N, C-alpha and C positions, 0 to 999 in steps of 0.2 A: 377488221382491225389490222394493215401492217406490220412488217416489223419492224419498220422505224417507230412507228409509233407506240408501238410494245416495251422497245430498246429504251424508248425518253420516259414514259410511267414507271419500268422498274428502277430507271438511274434516280429518277424524283424521289420513289421511298427509299432506296438504300445511297443514303449519302456519302458509304465509305467508297463507293465505285465510281467512275465516270463514265460516260455514255459507251464510249469507247472499250470499257472494260466489260460491262453490261452487252456489249454488240459482241465481244470476242465470247463470253460464257453462251450468249442464245445460237450461235456460230454451234459453237460445241455442241451443246444439245441438239440440235437439230440435226447436224451430222452425225452425233450418234444414235439417232433415231433413225434416219434414212441408213446409217449400215447394217441396225440389228433385222430391221424392214427387209433386207436385201438379201440378207440371211436368210430367214422364213422365223425371224423370233417374234415373240408378239411383245407387244410393249403397252405397262399397264400403270394409269396414273387414279390414282386413288381418288376419287371424289371428283374426278372429271370425265373417264372413258378409258377406251382402249383401243391399240391398233393391232391387225393384223393382216396377214394376207391371205384372201380369199384364192383358189385354184380353181379355174376355168378350163373346161375340156374341151381339146379340138370338138367341133360339128360341122354339119353344114351349112349354110347360109344362101340368100338369095339376094343377087344383087338387084337393088328396086327400081333403080333407071333402066335396065336391059332384060332383066326376069332372068339373068344367068345363072345357074347355080356356081359357088363359091365354095372354097374351104376354108374354115375362118380355125386357125391355129389355137394352141392351148396358149392361157395366157394366165397372170398371175395380179391378182389387184388389190392396191392396200385398202383394208377397211377400220371403220372409224365405227366404235360403236359408244354412245354418250353414256354415262355413267347414271347413276338413278340420281346422285346429287347436284348433279350440273342442271338434268334435266328435272325438278323440282322447280329448282331456282329458276332456270328460261320461263317456267310453265307460272310460277308465282308472281312474274312481273308483269302477268296479266291487265 
């Protein structure tokens, strides 16, 4: 699902808001989630899952094309852990 489809589905369910209103709300939610993750904060949405930042240490690697040793810098990666309720719902649809 892409954001425009999400906005459309929410606008259908919530008759008091236009599609533009729903899009503004969705953008605000996603912007706040991005800001929180950038600060290193964890985001938890009950019944859905949680987002957190995983830190990867710097390490030595090898260029597979040339075989040359390279330094891989430390980095942070967003990580999503699915919640129990969502996992059960996905698995029950088999």
